[in-house]
C-alpha positions in Angstrom: -16.3 248.5 106.3 -15.3 248.3 110.0 -14.6 245.2 112.0 -16.5 244.4 115.2 -15.1 241.0 115.8 -13.5 238.0 114.1 -16.6 236.9 112.2 -18.8 240.0 112.0 -18.0 243.4 110.3 -20.1 246.5 110.0 -20.9 247.4 106.4 -23.1 250.4 106.9 -24.9 252.2 109.7 -27.5 255.0 110.0 -28.4 256.7 113.3 -31.4 259.0 113.5 -32.0 258.4 117.3 -29.8 257.8 120.2 -29.0 254.1 120.3 -30.2 254.0 124.0 -33.7 255.0 122.9 -34.2 252.0 120.6 -36.5 249.4 122.3 -37.2 247.0 119.4 -34.8 245.7 116.7 -35.9 243.9 113.5 -33.2 241.4 112.5 -33.2 240.5 108.8 -30.7 237.9 107.5 -30.1 237.8 103.8 -28.2 235.5 101.4 -28.1 236.2 97.6 -31.6 237.7 97.4 -30.7 241.4 96.7 -34.0 242.2 94.9 -36.2 240.5 97.4 -34.5 241.9 100.5 -35.4 245.4 99.3 -39.1 244.3 99.1 -38.8 243.1 102.7 -37.2 246.3 103.8 -40.0 248.4 102.3 -42.5 246.6 104.5 -40.2 247.0 107.6 -39.7 250.8 107.4 -43.4 251.3 106.8 -44.2 249.8 110.2 -45.5 252.3 112.8 -45.2 250.6 116.3 -45.6 252.8 119.4 -41.9 252.2 120.4 -38.7 253.2 118.7 -37.2 250.5 116.5 -34.2 249.8 114.4 -33.3 247.3 111.7 -30.2 245.0 111.6 -29.6 243.4 108.2 -27.2 240.5 108.2 -25.4 239.8 104.9 -24.3 236.1 104.9 -22.6 236.1 101.5 -19.2 237.6 102.4 -17.8 237.2 98.9 -20.7 238.6 96.8 -22.2 241.2 99.2 -25.0 241.9 96.8 -27.6 242.0 99.6 -25.4 244.4 101.7 -25.0 246.7 98.7 -28.7 246.7 97.9 -29.6 247.3 101.5 -27.2 250.2 101.8 -28.7 251.8 98.7 -32.1 251.4 100.1 -31.3 253.0 103.5 -29.6 255.9 101.7 -32.9 256.6 100.0 -35.0 255.7 103.1 -33.1 256.9 106.1 -33.9 255.0 109.3 -32.1 253.6 112.3 -30.2 250.7 110.8 -27.1 248.6 110.8 -25.9 246.4 107.9 -23.4 243.8 109.0 -21.5 241.0 107.3 -21.5 237.5 109.0 -18.4 236.0 107.5 -19.1 232.4 108.5 -21.7 231.0 106.1 -24.8 229.3 107.5 -28.2 230.4 108.7 -27.4 229.8 112.4 -24.3 232.0 112.1 -26.4 234.7 110.4 -29.1 234.7 113.1 -26.5 234.7 115.9 -24.6 237.6 114.4 -27.8 239.7 114.0 -29.0 238.9 117.6 -25.6 239.6 119.1 -25.3 242.9 117.1 -28.7 244.0 118.3 -27.7 243.5 121.9 -24.4 245.2 121.5 -25.6 248.2 119.5 -28.9 249.0 121.3 -28.4 248.4 125.0 -31.9 249.2 126.1 -33.8 247.1 123.6 -36.7 245.1 125.0 -37.2 242.6 122.1 -36.1 241.6 118.7 -38.3 240.6 115.8 -37.0 238.4 113.0 -38.1 238.2 109.4 -36.4 236.5 106.5 -35.3 238.0 103.1 -37.9 236.0 101.1 -40.8 237.5 103.1 -42.8 240.7 103.3 -44.5 241.8 106.4 -48.2 242.7 107.0 -48.8 246.4 107.5 -49.2 246.1 111.3 -46.9 243.1 111.7 -44.9 244.6 114.6 -48.0 246.0 116.3 -49.6 242.5 116.2 -46.5 240.8 117.6 -46.2 243.3 120.4 -49.9 243.2 121.3 -49.9 239.4 121.5 -46.8 239.5 123.7 -48.4 242.1 126.0 -51.7 240.2 126.2 -50.3 236.8 126.9 -47.1 237.7 128.7 -45.3 235.1 126.6 -41.5 235.3 126.2 -41.7 234.6 122.5 -44.4 235.2 119.9 -44.6 233.6 116.5 -46.8 234.4 113.5 -47.8 232.7 110.3 -45.6 232.5 107.2 -48.2 232.5 104.4 -46.8 231.0 101.1 -47.0 233.0 97.9 -46.2 230.6 95.1 -44.3 231.6 92.0 -45.3 230.0 88.7 -48.4 228.2 87.7 -50.2 225.6 89.7 -48.6 226.4 93.0 -51.7 227.4 95.0 -52.8 223.8 95.6 -49.6 223.3 97.8 -51.0 225.7 100.4 -52.8 222.7 101.8 -49.6 220.6 102.2 -48.2 220.4 105.8 -44.8 221.7 104.6 -46.5 225.1 103.9 -49.3 225.4 106.4 -48.9 227.4 109.6 -48.4 225.5 112.8 -51.4 227.2 114.6 -54.6 228.9 113.6 -55.6 230.9 116.7 -54.0 233.7 118.6 -53.0 232.9 122.2 -50.6 230.8 124.2 -49.1 227.8 122.4 -46.8 224.9 123.6 -43.8 225.8 121.5 -42.7 227.5 118.3 -40.8 226.0 115.4 -39.7 228.7 112.9 -37.5 231.8 113.3 -38.8 233.3 110.1 -41.5 235.3 111.9 -41.0 235.7 115.6 -40.7 238.2 118.5 -38.1 237.3 121.2 -38.1 239.3 124.4 -34.9 240.6 126.1 -35.3 238.2 129.0 -34.7 235.2 126.7 -31.7 236.8 125.1 -30.1 237.6 128.5 -30.8 234.1 129.8 -29.8 231.9 126.9 -26.1 231.2 126.2 -24.4 232.4 123.1 -24.3 231.4 120.3 -28.1 231.3 120.5 -28.6 228.9 117.6 -26.3 225.9 117.4 -24.2 226.0 114.2 -24.5 222.2 114.0 -27.9 223.0 112.3 -26.4 225.5 109.8 -27.2 223.5 106.7 -29.8 221.1 108.0 -32.2 223.7 109.4 -33.8 223.2 112.8 -31.5 225.5 114.7 -34.5 227.6 115.6 -36.5 224.5 116.8 -33.5 223.4 118.9 -33.3 226.9 120.4 -37.0 226.9 121.3 -36.7 223.4 122.8 -33.9 224.6 125.1 -35.9 227.7 125.9 -38.9 225.6 126.9 -36.6 223.5 129.2 -35.7 226.7 130.9 -39.3 227.6 131.5 -39.9 230.3 128.9 -43.3 230.5 127.3 -44.7 230.9 123.8 -47.7 232.5 122.0 -49.1 232.8 118.5 -50.3 235.9 116.8 -52.5 235.1 113.7 -52.7 238.7 112.5 -48.9 239.1 112.6 -48.4 237.4 109.3 -45.7 237.6 106.7 -46.0 236.5 103.1 -43.2 234.1 102.0 -42.2 233.9 98.4 -42.0 230.2 97.4 -40.0 229.6 94.1 -41.4 227.0 91.7 -38.6 224.5 92.5 -40.0 224.2 96.0 -43.2 222.7 94.7 -41.4 219.8 93.0 -42.1 216.3 94.5 -38.4 215.9 95.2 -38.1 219.1 97.2 -41.2 218.4 99.2 -40.1 214.9 99.9 -36.6 216.1 101.0 -38.2 218.8 103.3 -40.5 216.1 104.8 -37.6 213.7 105.5 -35.6 216.6 107.0 -38.5 217.5 109.3 -38.5 214.0 110.6 -34.7 213.9 111.0 -34.8 217.2 113.0 -37.4 215.8 115.4 -35.1 212.8 116.1 -32.1 215.0 116.6 -34.0 217.2 119.1 -35.3 214.2 121.0 -31.8 212.7 121.3 -30.5 216.1 122.6 -33.3 216.2 125.2 -32.5 212.7 126.4 -29.2 211.2 125.0 -29.3 208.2 127.3 -29.7 204.7 125.9 -33.2 204.5 127.3 -34.1 207.9 125.7 -32.7 206.9 122.3 -34.6 203.6 122.5 -37.8 205.5 123.3 -37.2 207.8 120.2 -36.6 204.8 118.0 -39.8 203.2 119.3 -41.7 206.4 118.6 -40.4 206.5 115.1 -41.6 202.9 114.4 -45.0 203.8 115.9 -45.2 206.9 113.7 -44.3 204.8 110.7 -47.1 202.3 111.5 -49.6 205.1 112.0 -48.5 207.0 108.8 -51.0 205.1 106.6 -54.2 206.0 108.4 -52.9 209.5 109.2 -52.0 209.9 105.6 -55.4 208.9 104.4 -57.0 211.3 106.8 -54.8 214.1 105.7 -55.4 213.4 102.1 -59.2 213.5 102.7 -58.9 216.7 104.7 -56.6 218.6 102.3 -57.9 217.1 99.1 -54.2 216.8 98.1 -53.0 213.3 97.4 -49.3 214.2 97.9 -50.1 215.4 101.4 -51.0 211.9 102.3 -47.4 210.9 102.1 -46.2 213.5 104.5 -46.4 211.5 107.7 -44.7 208.5 106.0 -41.7 210.6 104.9 -41.4 212.2 108.4 -41.3 208.7 110.0 -38.7 207.6 107.4 -36.7 210.7 108.0 -36.7 210.0 111.8 -35.4 206.5 111.2 -32.7 207.7 108.7 -31.5 210.1 111.3 -30.8 207.2 113.6 -28.3 206.1 111.0 -26.8 209.6 110.7 -28.5 210.1 107.3 -29.6 213.7 107.5 -30.1 215.8 104.4 -28.3 219.2 104.5 -30.9 221.0 102.4 -29.4 224.4 102.9 -25.9 223.3 101.8 -26.6 224.1 98.1 -28.7 227.3 98.2 -29.6 227.3 94.5 -31.4 224.0 94.9 -33.2 224.9 98.2 
């Protein structure tokens, strides 16, 4: 294992092409999912885009290294341009930042990075669809759906819950993106945005990606959606419990308050955010009834209520770090 910096070290690397010929890099963070990361990798190496691409896998369990070991074994049996690194500081923002920075440093002529998580598998033409949407729209960033695949019995009904439904349903320009679990980011964004790209303050809360997109939008960057560029996300049974869904809904509300405070930290701005939270709380009953009727899922009717409560809790600094204990997330 060789060290590239204080917090990042190279675990394994395979070079089939000159690094200067690589134009696209797939970044894959992993944390204690050695079996699933191999499933993800199988769908990455089977992609056939028209441009040369490489894969950067980011191990974020510096003590266990199970994902790094599984990834190395995979690449030994499936040689492709790849780098496996260890991000020694734990946290999803640290992992993403390490992967994006490594892609820039290792492949000087890359045009874009695509990000996928280690609990997802990519559609057969995932990269092609992301690239096509970017070229068609000219957007700086393109996102795609993360379609839930529920483990255990009775999970399918939760597909209709807002926690699991994609943000958009049509290909084309969109106002903003929210998730980094399936996205293409062009080189211009990486060159313009300051590092670290994702703020580590969001490491265990989540929302570092939403904060990044918010700052990108403020700089004038544009966004698009590619419906056909889907990934399938494995959802463990614990994520369909009422307590987990409630915690995720509260967290979504808290993140929205945090982002609004960052965009306008003035007293007037904070007062506006507080007023908006109260208005959303008041509207949560009719909105919840509408969502219940539309989805046919009674539990979905509580989503807007929990989001509003989460927004108000954030005003008091009560923000759930849902990623702090990974075995419960």
